[in-house]
C-alpha positions in Angstrom: 58.3 26.3 94.2 59.7 29.2 96.1 58.5 29.5 99.7 56.4 32.6 100.6 57.8 34.6 103.5 55.7 37.5 104.7 57.4 40.7 105.4 56.0 43.0 108.0 57.1 46.6 107.6 56.7 48.8 110.6 57.7 52.4 110.6 58.1 54.1 114.0 55.9 57.2 114.4 57.1 60.0 116.6 54.9 60.6 119.6 53.2 57.2 119.3 52.5 55.6 122.6 53.8 52.0 123.0 50.4 50.8 124.3 48.5 52.2 121.4 46.8 49.4 119.3 48.6 48.7 116.0 46.8 48.1 112.8 47.1 44.7 111.3 49.6 44.1 108.5 48.1 45.1 105.2 50.3 43.1 102.9 53.1 40.5 102.6 55.8 40.0 100.0 56.7 36.5 99.0 60.3 35.6 98.1 59.0 34.7 94.7 58.1 38.4 94.2 54.3 38.0 94.7 52.6 40.7 96.7 49.7 39.5 98.9 47.2 42.0 100.1 45.2 41.4 103.3 41.6 40.6 102.6 40.8 42.4 105.9 41.4 45.6 104.0 38.3 44.9 101.9 35.0 46.5 102.9 32.7 44.1 104.8 35.4 41.7 105.7 35.5 41.5 109.5 36.4 37.9 110.3 37.8 34.8 108.7 34.5 33.5 107.5 33.7 36.7 105.5 37.3 36.8 104.3 37.0 33.3 102.8 33.7 34.4 101.1 35.5 37.4 99.6 38.2 35.2 97.9 37.7 33.8 94.4 37.9 30.0 94.4 40.8 29.9 91.9 42.8 32.7 93.7 46.2 32.1 95.2 46.3 33.4 98.8 48.5 33.3 101.8 47.5 32.8 105.4 50.1 33.6 108.0 50.8 34.3 111.6 53.0 37.0 113.2 56.2 35.6 114.5 57.2 36.2 118.1 60.4 38.3 118.9 62.3 35.0 119.7 61.1 33.4 116.4 62.2 36.5 114.5 65.7 36.4 116.0 66.0 32.7 115.2 64.9 33.3 111.7 67.4 36.2 111.2 70.2 34.1 112.7 69.4 31.2 110.3 69.1 33.5 107.3 72.4 35.2 108.2 74.1 31.8 108.4 72.5 30.6 105.1 73.5 33.9 103.4 77.1 33.6 104.7 77.3 30.0 103.4 75.9 30.9 100.0 78.2 34.0 99.7 81.3 31.9 100.6 80.4 29.2 98.1 80.0 31.8 95.3 83.2 33.7 96.3 85.1 30.4 96.6 84.0 29.4 93.1 85.2 32.7 91.7 88.5 32.3 93.5 89.2 28.8 92.2 87.7 29.2 88.8 90.7 31.4 87.6 
């Protein structure tokens, strides 16, 4: 099974004050291509209890937490390292497969 990694997309808005409260993330995209919508976007869902009531029993859902700045940097460093290793492996295979 492919792990699900939420993607938070934030677009800076000109004139937006830094202390202004941000809206919660509305969706996450899994590495498997699944798109997960936040149940908190549904009418009447205000807390975790009502969110669980809004979900069908047989649904696949994702519960996540927002990573800190330090955690994001660690993740990016590890993904960069893993990507470099994978690319080198593939390129090396092409080079020696001739």
